[in-house]
N, C-alpha and C positions, 0 to 999 in steps of 0.2 A: 059628616064623616061617614065613609063607606064602612060596611060590616068588616071588610078585611083590615081596614085601618084601625077599627075598634079592637079587633082581636090582636093586632100587632101592638097596640098601645098597652093592652093587658100583659102580653108576653114580654114587653120591654122591661118589665120589673122582675121576671123570673131569673134567678141567679143560678150559677153553676154550683152544685152541692159541694164540690171539692175545693173550689176557689170562690167563696161567696161575695167577693167584691166585683165580680164580672158577670154580666148577664149572658144568657144564651144567645142573645142577638149580637152583643159585642164580640162574643167568642166566635160567631159565625156558625154555630150549631143550628140555629133557627134558619131553615132554608126557604120555606114557602108557607103561605097561609092562603087557603081558599075557603070561601063561604058560599054555599048553595042552599038557598032557603034557610032552614035552621041548622043545617049540617056544616060543621067546621072541620076542615082537614088541615092538620099542621104537619109539615114535613121537617124532620130533623136529621142531621148527620153527625155521628159520633166523631170525636177527635181521633179515636182509635177504634177499630172494629173490636168488639168485645169490651168496650169501656164499661166498667161497673156502675158508673153514674147515670147511665141512660135510663134505667128503670125509675130512678128517683126524679130525673128530669121530666120524664113522661108524667109521673104522678103530680109533680109540681105544675106542669102545664094544665092538666085536667083540673086540678084544684083551683088554680088562678082563674081559669075560664068559667068554672062552675060558680065561683063566688060572684061573677059578673053576669050570670044568667045564661051562659052558653053551656047547655047540658049535653047536646048531641055532638061529641067531639071524637074524632079519629086522629090518632097520632101515628104517623108513618115514619119509620126509621129507614133511611136509604144509605147505602154504602158507596154508590157510584153517582157522580164522581166523588172520589175520596176527599175528605176534609183536608184543608191545607191552612197553614198559618196565615196565608195571604187573605183569607176570609175574615180575619180579625179586624175590628175597627181600630182606628187610631185612639179613640177614647178608651177602648178596651186595653190597648197596649199601655196607655198612661195609667189606667187603674191598676194593672199588674205591677208596674214600676213603683207606684206609690205604696202598694201593699208589700213591697220588698221582693218581688219576683221579677227577674230580668225577662222582659218580653222577647219573643222571637224577633229576629232581624228581618227587615224588609229586603226582599230580593230585588236586584236590579232587573230591568226588563231585558229580554233577550235570553240567550242560553245561560243555564245555571251551571256554574263550576262546582262539582262535587268532589270533596276530598274524603275518600273512603277511610273509615276508621277514626277520623278526626272531627270532633264536634265543632260547630260554629262557636267561636269564642265570644261570649256576651260581655257587656260592660257591667260593672257593679251597680245595682239599682240604688245603693245608698250614697256612694261617693263618686260614681261615674268613672272609676279607674278601669283601665283595660288590663291591668296587671292582676289577672285572675287565674285560678287553677281548678280543673274539674276534680271533684272528690269521688263521685260515682255517677255513672250514666243514668241510673234510675233512682229517683228520690221518693217522696211520699206518694206520688202517683206516676203512672207510666208515661205521662206526657211531660214530666219535668225531670231535670237532672240536678244534682247538687254540686255547687261550686263554692269556692272561698276566694275572697278578695285579699290579695297580698298587701294592699295599701292600708285598708282599714281593719283587716283581719276578720271581717264578718262573713259568716257563711250565708249563702242565698240560693234559692231555687232559680232555675232557668227554664222557662217554657220552651221546650224543644222546637226547633225549626223542622217543619215537614209539610 
């Protein structure tokens, strides 16, 4: 196994501190890993610039790598290109759904139709109903909005599309 693959294997277990059922790899926050000699460079991109979880993610990366003997670690946070929900893995989307968070929708290829002021309508992660209503654009974190299903009456978070 290459050193990069070893580092990726370690980092594949680092979870998002705000949504602990999804890894930073599944989320698409983990962008790149490079190993030169004993120096490891990990590149991450926040889901939002100014995301408060990034300091904790960096600390978790350093801790996980140190536990496996990688002590010379540089963590770079890059904003360009900006993170997009398209970077999330299918496994990550399923983990969100199983946790009760409606995952972002997959965009069709080609031009994206944007409806200003109207959020993409998710399906209920519990009963799959499309009869849902948005309660608030910002929920427990800036990357989620709060919705309620009219069919099962349960509230749920929706990981915003962007």
